[in-house]
C-alpha positions, -999 to 999 in steps of 0.1 A, spaced: 0 0 0 13 34 -9 3 62 15 1 97 -1 -21 114 25 -23 114 62 -53 126 82 -46 134 118 -73 130 145 -72 143 180 -97 126 202 -115 138 232 -145 125 249 -172 146 231 -154 157 200 -128 147 174 -106 174 157 -93 164 122 -67 178 100 -55 168 64 -19 170 58 -18 178 21 -43 209 24 -40 215 61 -77 218 63 -93 214 98 -128 205 111 -145 193 143 -170 165 146 -189 147 174 -171 117 188 -201 94 179 -210 69 150 -227 97 132 -199 121 137 -173 95 126 -193 89 94 -195 127 87 -157 130 95 -148 102 69 -169 119 41 -154 153 50 -119 138 48 -123 121 16 -138 152 0 -110 173 12 -81 152 0 -69 151 -36 -60 114 -33 -82 82 -35 -92 64 -2 -69 36 -9 -38 61 -5 -51 79 27 -42 68 63 -62 81 92 -39 83 122 -48 90 159 -35 86 194 -45 53 211 -66 64 239 -86 34 249 -123 34 246 -126 66 228 -103 57 201 -118 22 199 -150 36 186 -133 54 158 -113 23 150 -146 4 146 -162 30 126 -133 35 101 -130 -3 99 -167 -6 89 -162 20 62 -131 2 47 -108 30 54 -70 25 64 -62 38 100 -36 34 126 -38 41 163 -4 52 177 9 56 213 9 92 222 46 90 234 57 81 199 40 111 185 53 134 212 89 122 209 89 124 171 79 161 170 104 176 194 98 202 220 64 218 221 48 245 242 11 247 251 -18 224 239 -44 230 214 -66 203 197 -66 218 161 -27 221 164 -25 184 178 -44 171 149 -20 188 124 9 174 144 -5 139 143 -11 142 105 26 154 102 39 125 122 21 100 100 32 118 67 69 117 78 68 80 85 43 70 58 67 46 42 71 27 74 36 27 88 13 -3 83 -25 1 86 -41 -15 116 -65 -44 112 -92 -50 138 -90 -82 159 -120 -104 163 -147 -98 187 -136 -125 210 -102 -109 213 -118 -75 220 -141 -90 247 -112 -108 263 -92 -75 265 -121 -59 281 -127 -86 307 -90 -87 316 -91 -49 321 -122 -54 344 -106 -81 362 -76 -60 369 -96 -31 383 -116 -55 406 -84 -71 418 -69 -37 427 -100 -26 446 -100 -60 465 -63 -55 472 -70 -20 487 -98 -33 510 -76 -62 522 -48 -39 530 -70 -14 549 -87 -42 567 -55 -58 577 -41 -25 591 -73 -15 608 -78 -49 623 -44 -49 638 -49 -16 658 -87 -14 662 -110 -33 685 -132 -56 666 -159 -53 692 -161 -15 690 -157 -14 650 -181 -41 638 -195 -20 611 -162 -5 598 -146 -40 596 -176 -59 586 -184 -37 557 -149 -41 543 -151 -80 546 -183 -80 527 -168 -59 500 -138 -83 498 -161 -112 495 -183 -96 470 -153 -85 449 -140 -121 450 -172 -133 436 -172 -108 408 -136 -118 399 -146 -155 398 -175 -145 376 -153 -126 353 -128 -154 350 -155 -180 342 -168 -157 314 -133 -155 300 -130 -194 301 -163 -197 284 -154 -172 257 -122 -191 250 -138 -226 250 -164 -214 224 -137 -202 200 -120 -232 185 -88 -214 175 -86 -195 208 -91 -228 228 -64 -245 208 -39 -217 213 -48 -214 251 -40 -252 257 -9 -250 238 4 -221 259 -6 -239 292 14 -269 281 46 -249 291 56 -254 327 55 -220 347 28 -205 324 -5 -200 341 -41 -193 329 -40 -155 335 -6 -152 315 -21 -172 286 -52 -150 284 -31 -118 285 -7 -132 257 -37 -141 234 -53 -106 241 -23 -84 236 -7 -104 206 -43 -104 192 -42 -140 188 -6 -139 178 -12 -117 147 2 -83 161 38 -94 167 61 -113 143 82 -130 168 89 -134 206 119 -108 204 95 -79 194 69 -90 220 98 -90 246 105 -54 238 69 -45 242 66 -61 276 101 -49 288 121 -81 291 143 -75 262 178 -64 271 193 -34 253 228 -21 253 237 9 274 269 24 261 280 55 243 316 64 230 344 59 256 328 76 287 296 55 290 300 17 295 268 8 314 255 -27 319 229 -40 293 194 -35 307 157 -37 299 137 -6 290 113 10 316 90 17 285 67 -15 287 35 -31 294 44 -36 331 15 -59 338 27 -85 313 63 -80 325 51 -87 362 32 -118 350 64 -131 333 82 -126 365 59 -148 383 60 -172 355 98 -175 358 97 -181 395 70 -208 391 91 -225 364 120 -224 387 99 -246 412 82 -269 388 107 -273 358 139 -293 365 153 -280 333 148 -244 343 162 -249 378 193 -266 364 199 -236 341 194 -211 370 218 -229 392 244 -234 365 243 -196 357 248 -187 394 278 -210 396 293 -192 367 290 -159 387 260 -144 368 235 -124 388 201 -136 399 181 -109 381 199 -112 347 192 -151 349 156 -145 358 152 -121 328 168 -148 305 142 -173 320 114 -149 313 126 -147 275 128 -184 273 93 -188 285 81 -162 261 101 -178 231 85 -212 240 50 -196 239 56 -183 204 72 -215 193 43 -239 203 18 -216 189 36 -213 156 44 -252 155 7 -260 167 19 -287 191 23 -288 227 56 -281 245 77 -313 252 100 -314 282 130 -330 265 150 -332 298 129 -361 312 136 -382 281 174 -374 284 195 -405 294 
């Protein structure tokens, strides 16, 4: 696909500011299904290029940008949601903020990189639903953790007899949130089982020692059923477990380290998976102990194990067969 025109969209809750790069024409529309259709017609009318050569580009803002993605996809238009940090860093230092200017900047960002950008393809409905359920579960777990921490501290210093309502209300909230978390998890399991391809992928991932159900769900959701990332190395960079060099000239000779720009939730899940694999996989445990005997650090070894597990996930999915623990067959 050859991109000759980029159209920048700055999204807010109620409105969307749109700017064409070629003519620098600007307009504002409602952030609704009707507004998105009007915006699409306006954009095509104000661009000298056919729709096959036009790329709509906007900042990924969660639920607000998701509606635009659905609308543009249904109209057969090319589009790409981009992380806000990528746009900000590409355009240098800026003062102030204005929606009209931001839309023009987004269009400029897309035009500069037009030869490198690949239009986004919407994932299936089940993947979208799985992402939403994972996000909901995450919020519920955080709320429950907050009540648990508060209850633990208050229970330690307050009299149970004199604070029945205070402590009892929190206990009930914890019990209620636990039930809702279980309900969400059952819904996710049901959604996966009803989709043959997702169910197969799910079982393949779980065949790897150390990988649990929550990690498997996150992997399927955030790789969009393993279509969004070409290989494990790229996903390792996305979730912050890929090591990068840290040196410059002759003065800076730092240790190779991972980036702080990452999906920290998935990174934390792989940390738990690595520690679980140490307990349940003789192969991983032997590797870990051998590295320590060689004088390597614990954290660098743990990070290698994270990458090993991630590489195995991509391998079993690509191969279509469960993971085989070859160590138990060794003589």
